[in-house]
NUVEXKE-887093 format. One record per residue: residue number from 1; x, y, z of N, C-alpha, C, O, CB in turn; residue in three letters. Coordinates in Angstrom, 2 decimals, padded with zeros to 5 digits. Each point is the difference from the previous one (the first is absolute). Last residue first. Glycine has a CB too. Example, Ala and Ser with C-alpha at 12.3 -4.5 7.8 and 13.67 -1.06 7.14 Angstrom:
// NUVEXKE-887093
    n     n.xx     n.yy     n.zz    ca.xx    ca.yy    ca.zz     c.xx     c.yy     c.zz     o.xx     o.yy     o.zz    cb.xx    cb.yy    cb.zz  res
    2   012.85  -002.25   007.08   000.82   001.19   000.06  -000.77   001.09   000.73   000.51   001.11   000.17   000.67  -001.74  -002.32  SER
    1  -000.89  -005.09   002.08  -000.89   001.19   000.00   000.90   001.20   000.00   001.04  -000.02   000.66  -002.93  -001.15   000.59  ALA
***
This chain:
// NUVEXKE-887093
    n     n.xx     n.yy     n.zz    ca.xx    ca.yy    ca.zz     c.xx     c.yy     c.zz     o.xx     o.yy     o.zz    cb.xx    cb.yy    cb.zz  res
   89   018.49   010.47  -047.90   000.72   001.19  -000.47   001.15  -000.32  -000.84   000.70   000.90  -000.47  -001.39   000.23   002.43  LYS
   88  -002.05  -004.43   000.29  -000.68   000.55  -001.20   000.77   001.18  -000.57  -000.11   000.29  -001.19  -002.10  -001.05   002.10  LYS
   87   003.50  -001.37   003.21   000.37  -000.81  -001.16  -000.61   000.55  -001.28   000.57  -000.18  -001.08  -000.39  -001.83   002.57  GLU
   86  -001.26   003.92   002.75   001.36   000.35  -000.39   000.44  -000.77  -001.25   000.76   000.53  -000.81  -000.23  -000.04   003.22  GLU
   85  -004.72  -001.46  -000.46  -000.04   001.36  -000.55   001.39   000.41  -000.50   000.12   000.65  -001.04  -002.02  -000.05   002.59  ASP
   84   001.41  -004.74   000.76  -000.52  -000.05  -001.38  -000.07   001.37  -000.65   000.18   000.11  -001.21  -001.48  -002.12   001.84  PRO
   83   002.80   001.84   003.96   000.93  -000.60  -000.98  -000.60  -000.09  -001.39   000.69   000.37  -000.96   000.33  -001.66   002.81  LYS
   82  -003.54   002.77   002.08   000.87   001.02  -000.58   000.91  -000.58  -001.08   000.33   000.71  -000.95  -000.39   000.52   003.13  ALA
   81  -002.92  -003.96   000.44  -000.77   000.82  -000.95   000.88   001.07  -000.66  -000.32   000.46  -001.09  -001.73  -000.87   002.47  THR
   80   003.98  -002.44   001.90  -000.48  -000.83  -001.12  -000.78   000.83  -001.01   000.11  -000.24  -001.20  -000.20  -001.73   002.73  ALA
   79   001.56   004.01   002.49   001.14  -000.29  -000.87  -000.45  -000.78  -001.22   000.45   000.26  -001.12   001.09  -000.28   003.11  ILE
   78  -004.75   000.88   001.32   000.39   001.24  -000.67   001.16  -000.20  -000.94   000.03   000.58  -001.09  -000.82   000.67   003.05  GLY
   77  -000.56  -004.82   000.73  -001.02   000.25  -001.01   000.33   001.27  -000.78  -000.19   000.06  -001.21  -001.53  -001.21   002.65  SER
   76   004.43   000.05   002.21   000.22  -000.94  -001.11  -001.01   000.22  -001.12   000.33  -000.10  -001.18   000.60  -001.57   002.80  LEU
   75  -001.50   004.21   002.28   001.24   000.39  -000.66   000.27  -000.90  -001.20   000.32   000.48  -001.09   000.59   000.35   003.27  THR
   74  -004.54  -001.90   000.58  -000.30   001.22  -000.76   001.24   000.47  -000.77  -000.12   000.45  -001.14  -001.61   000.20   002.86  GLU
   73   002.24  -004.31   001.17  -000.80  -000.37  -001.18  -000.35   001.22  -000.84   000.01  -000.07  -001.23  -000.94  -001.87   002.50  LEU
   72   003.19   002.65   002.81   000.87  -000.70  -000.94  -000.76  -000.37  -001.27   000.53   000.15  -001.10   000.82  -001.03   003.02  ALA
   71  -003.81   002.79   001.61   000.92   000.98  -000.58   000.91  -000.64  -001.04   000.23   000.57  -001.07  -000.29   000.72   003.21  SER
   70  -002.76  -004.10   000.32  -000.79   000.83  -000.91   000.90   001.02  -000.71  -000.11   000.22  -001.20  -001.92  -000.52   002.67  LYS
   69   003.96  -002.32   001.89  -000.30  -000.83  -001.16  -000.77   000.81  -001.04   000.28  -000.09  -001.19  -000.30  -001.97   002.64  GLN
   68   000.86   004.09   002.70   001.25  -000.11  -000.78  -000.23  -000.82  -001.27   000.53   000.33  -001.06   000.82  -000.16   003.18  MET
   67  -004.94   000.14   000.86   000.26   001.32  -000.57   001.27  -000.03  -000.85   000.04   000.59  -001.08  -001.18   000.50   003.04  GLU
   66   000.04  -004.95   000.46  -000.90   000.18  -001.15   000.20   001.36  -000.65  -000.10   000.12  -001.22  -001.56  -001.64   002.30  LEU
   65   004.07   000.64   002.85   000.46  -000.89  -001.06  -000.86   000.16  -001.25   000.53   000.05  -001.11   000.31  -001.66   002.84  THR
   64  -002.14   003.92   002.17   001.21   000.59  -000.58   000.52  -000.84  -001.16   000.43   000.54  -001.02   000.14   000.45   003.25  LYS
   63  -004.20  -002.72   000.19  -000.41   001.19  -000.74   001.21   000.64  -000.68  -000.06   000.35  -001.18  -001.84   000.03   002.79  ILE
   62   002.70  -003.97   001.28  -000.65  -000.46  -001.23  -000.42   001.18  -000.86   000.16  -000.04  -001.22  -000.96  -002.00   002.41  THR
   61   002.55   002.97   003.05   001.06  -000.50  -000.87  -000.59  -000.48  -001.33   000.58   000.24  -001.05   000.78  -000.91   003.08  MET
   60  -004.35   002.01   001.32   000.72   001.15  -000.53   001.12  -000.43  -000.94   000.23   000.65  -001.02  -000.77   000.61   003.11  GLN
   59  -001.83  -004.64   000.13  -000.87   000.67  -000.96   000.71   001.20  -000.62  -000.07   000.20  -001.21  -001.94  -000.95   002.52  LEU
   58   004.18  -001.55   002.17  -000.04  -000.82  -001.22  -000.86   000.66  -001.08   000.34  -000.04  -001.18  -000.02  -002.02   002.58  LEU
   57  -000.20   004.14   002.80   001.31   000.08  -000.65   000.03  -000.79  -001.28   000.54   000.46  -001.01   000.51  -000.16   003.23  GLY
   56  -004.87  -000.64   000.43   000.07   001.33  -000.60   001.33   000.18  -000.73   000.03   000.55  -001.10  -001.53   000.35   002.89  LEU
   55   000.89  -004.80   000.71  -000.78  -000.04  -001.24   000.00   001.35  -000.70   000.01   000.06  -001.23  -001.44  -001.84   002.22  ASN
   54   003.53   001.52   003.19   000.73  -000.82  -000.95  -000.74  -000.04  -001.34   000.62   000.14  -001.06   000.32  -001.53   002.95  MET
   53  -003.07   003.54   001.66   001.15   000.79  -000.47   000.80  -000.78  -001.04   000.45   000.56  -001.00  -000.35   000.62   003.22  LYS
   52  -003.64  -003.43  -000.08  -000.50   001.01  -000.93   001.13   000.87  -000.56   000.00   000.35  -001.18  -002.17  -000.35   002.42  LEU
   51   003.23  -003.16   002.07  -000.40  -000.69  -001.22  -000.49   001.00  -001.05   000.34  -000.10  -001.18  -000.95  -001.95   002.52  TRP
   50   001.57   003.68   002.95   001.24  -000.40  -000.69  -000.30  -000.67  -001.33   000.66   000.27  -001.00   000.47  -000.54   003.21  SER
   49  -004.78   001.33   000.56   000.62   001.22  -000.52   001.27  -000.33  -000.77   000.24   000.55  -001.08  -001.20   000.76   003.00  GLU
   48  -001.12  -004.77   000.38  -000.79   000.35  -001.19   000.59   001.26  -000.64   000.09   000.08  -001.22  -002.17  -001.12   002.23  VAL
   47   003.94  -000.27   003.02   000.38  -000.96  -001.05  -000.77   000.27  -001.28   000.54  -000.14  -001.09  -000.01  -001.58   002.84  SER
   46  -001.59   004.31   002.01   001.34   000.34  -000.48   000.45  -000.97  -001.10   000.66   000.40  -000.96  -000.11   000.57   003.22  ARG
   45  -004.62  -001.81  -000.08  -000.12   001.16  -000.87   001.36   000.43  -000.54   000.10   000.44  -001.14  -002.13   000.28   002.42  LEU
   44   001.89  -004.23   001.87  -000.65  -000.41  -001.25  -000.06   001.16  -000.98   000.29  -000.16  -001.19  -001.65  -001.53   002.45  GLU
   43   002.94   002.60   003.05   000.98  -000.79  -000.75  -000.58  -000.46  -001.33   000.69   000.01  -001.02   000.34  -000.77   003.18  ALA
   42  -003.92   002.98   000.77   001.02   000.92  -000.49   001.05  -000.73  -000.82   000.42   000.49  -001.05  -000.81   000.98   003.03  LEU
   41  -002.87  -004.00   000.22  -000.59   000.72  -001.14   001.01   000.96  -000.60   000.08   000.14  -001.23  -002.36  -000.33   002.27  LYS
   40   003.59  -002.01   002.87  -000.12  -000.96  -001.09  -000.57   000.67  -001.25   000.50  -000.22  -001.11  -000.82  -001.63   002.78  ARG
   39   000.55   004.38   002.28   001.35  -000.25  -000.52  -000.04  -000.96  -001.17   000.73   000.17  -000.98   000.21   000.24   003.25  ALA
   38  -004.96   000.37   000.01   000.39   001.21  -000.73   001.39  -000.19  -000.61   000.23   000.40  -001.15  -001.64   001.02   002.69  VAL
   37  -000.12  -004.81   001.25  -000.81   000.03  -001.22   000.38   001.20  -000.87   000.12  -000.11  -001.22  -002.00  -001.05   002.43  GLU
   36   003.81   000.80   003.06   000.56  -001.02  -000.90  -000.75  -000.02  -001.33   000.61  -000.19  -001.05   000.09  -001.17   003.04  GLU
   35  -002.29   004.17   001.48   001.25   000.51  -000.56   000.61  -001.00  -000.99   000.53   000.40  -001.03  -000.14   000.90   003.14  VAL
   34  -005.64  -000.52  -000.89   001.05  -000.97   000.26   001.29   000.45  -000.70   000.02   000.13  -001.23  -001.73  -002.01   001.46  ASP
   33  -002.61   004.03  -000.61   000.74   000.43   001.18   001.13  -000.95   000.35   000.77   000.27   000.92  -002.85   000.82  -000.09  VAL
   32  -000.91   000.72  -005.45   000.47  -001.16   000.73   000.85   000.47   001.17   000.83   000.90  -000.16  -000.87  -002.33  -001.93  THR
   31  -004.07   004.39  -000.12   001.43  -000.30  -000.05   000.36  -001.22   000.83  -000.61  -000.27   001.04   001.04   002.68  -001.39  PRO
   30  -005.15  -001.77  -002.19   000.60   000.38   001.28   001.48  -000.35  -000.05   000.37  -001.05  -000.52  -002.57   000.69   001.77  ALA
   29   000.04  -000.14  -005.27  -000.98   000.85   000.64   000.56   000.52   001.32  -000.04   001.20   000.26  -001.84  -002.48  -001.35  VAL
   28   004.68  -001.43  -001.46  -000.61   000.82  -001.03  -001.01   000.98   000.62  -000.09   001.15  -000.43   000.41  -003.01  -001.24  MET
   27   002.26  -001.66   003.98   000.59   001.32  -000.05  -000.62   000.89  -001.05   000.38   001.17  -000.09   001.68  -002.17   000.89  GLY
   26  -002.52  -004.14  -001.64   000.23   000.63   001.29   000.67   001.36  -000.17   000.86   000.18  -000.87  -000.67  -002.44   001.93  PRO
   25  -003.53  -000.24  -004.53   001.38   000.43   000.16   000.19   000.62   001.38  -000.67   000.99   000.32   000.87  -000.61  -002.81  LEU
   24  -003.79  -004.26   000.29   000.20   001.28   000.68   001.48   000.31   000.19   000.80  -000.88   000.31  -002.99   000.55   000.87  PRO
   23   000.34  -002.45  -005.40   000.36  -000.26   001.39   000.22   001.33   000.70   000.53   000.93  -000.60   000.52  -003.16   000.00  PHE
   22  -002.12   001.64  -004.17  -001.05   000.32   000.96   000.32  -000.35   001.43  -000.86   000.14   000.87  -000.67  -000.48  -002.69  GLY
   21   003.94   000.23  -002.69  -000.59  -001.26   000.46  -001.05   000.22   001.08  -000.78  -000.91   000.29   002.91  -000.22  -000.84  LEU
   20   000.61   004.69  -001.46  -001.08  -000.47  -000.86  -000.66  -001.29   000.46  -001.11  -000.31  -000.44   002.29   001.42  -001.40  PRO
   19   001.66   003.02   003.89  -000.18  -001.39   000.40  -001.15  -000.60  -000.81  -001.11  -000.10   000.52   001.98   000.58   001.82  ASN
   18   000.58   004.01  -003.03   001.20  -000.51   000.66  -000.11  -001.48   000.32   001.03  -000.67   000.14  -000.65   002.91   000.79  TRP
   17  -004.08  -000.03  -002.96   001.16   000.23  -000.86   001.25  -000.63   000.61   000.78  -000.63  -000.71  -001.83   002.77  -000.12  MET
   16  -002.98  -002.21   003.28  -000.09  -000.90  -001.14   001.21   000.14  -000.92   000.48  -000.98  -000.57  -002.98   001.10   000.70  LYS
   15   002.15   002.83   003.51   000.22  -001.37   000.48  -000.06  -001.00  -001.14   000.80  -000.93  -000.04  -001.77   001.57   002.25  GLN
   14  -000.03   003.85  -003.19   001.42  -000.16   000.32   000.29  -001.41   000.48   001.02  -000.58  -000.38  -000.88   003.01   000.95  MET
   13  -004.64  -001.32  -001.31   000.73  -000.03  -001.27   001.49  -000.23   000.24   000.62  -000.82  -000.67  -002.33   002.37  -000.35  PHE
   12  -001.04  -000.90   004.75  -000.25  -001.31  -000.60   000.75  -000.14  -001.31   000.54  -001.07  -000.30  -002.80   001.01   001.38  GLU
   11   002.46   004.22   000.97   000.71  -000.97   000.82  -000.19  -001.41  -000.56   000.95  -000.77  -000.08  -001.25   002.25   002.10  LEU
   10  -002.12   001.99  -003.99   001.41   000.13  -000.34   000.82  -001.01   000.79   000.94  -000.58  -000.54  -001.27   003.02   000.02  MET
    9  -004.25  -002.10   001.47   000.20  -000.60  -001.32   001.47   000.05  -000.39   000.52  -000.96  -000.58  -002.84   001.64  -000.08  ASP
    8   001.16   001.47   004.61  -000.19  -001.45   000.16   000.23  -000.71  -001.33   000.67  -001.03  -000.05  -002.34   001.42   001.92  LYS
    7   001.79   004.30  -001.86   001.18  -000.53   000.66  -000.12  -001.50   000.23   001.00  -000.72  -000.07  -000.65   002.92   001.17  SER
    6  -004.03   000.10  -003.01   001.15   000.01  -000.90   001.22  -000.62   000.65   000.71  -000.78  -000.63  -001.63   002.81  -000.45  TRP
    5  -002.94  -001.46   003.68  -000.22  -001.04  -001.01   001.20  -000.09  -000.92   000.46  -001.09  -000.33  -002.95   001.48   000.44  ILE
    4   002.53   003.04   003.07   000.08  -001.30   000.67  -000.16  -001.14  -001.00   000.72  -000.99   000.06  -001.62   002.02   002.05  ASP
    3   000.31   003.43  -003.57   001.40  -000.30   000.23   000.18  -001.35   000.66   000.96  -000.71  -000.30  -000.50   003.14   000.48  ASP
    2  -004.80  -000.70  -000.80   000.56  -000.49  -001.26   001.47  -000.34   000.15   000.48  -000.95  -000.62  -002.13   002.34  -000.63  ALA
    1  -000.50   000.50   004.95  -000.55  -001.32  -000.28   000.59  -000.58  -001.29   000.38  -001.17  -000.05  -002.50   001.83   001.24  MET
***
């Protein structure tokens, strides 16, 4: 009995997460039997996947750029702090 309540609540939670506007999602409870509908959804999901991969690549490039910038700034900071010590000698 508790599993039934939990699974119903989880299903409602998933529907709200995937569709915040509250419109019913086809195929969420029962699978869609229309081949054209499945092909259309597959094409949509592939385009979203491509978009996400592109954004992941941009994010990784930004992270690498910031890591290089941090390394360069640390090096310059180390050089700047080392020079006054050398001048005192």
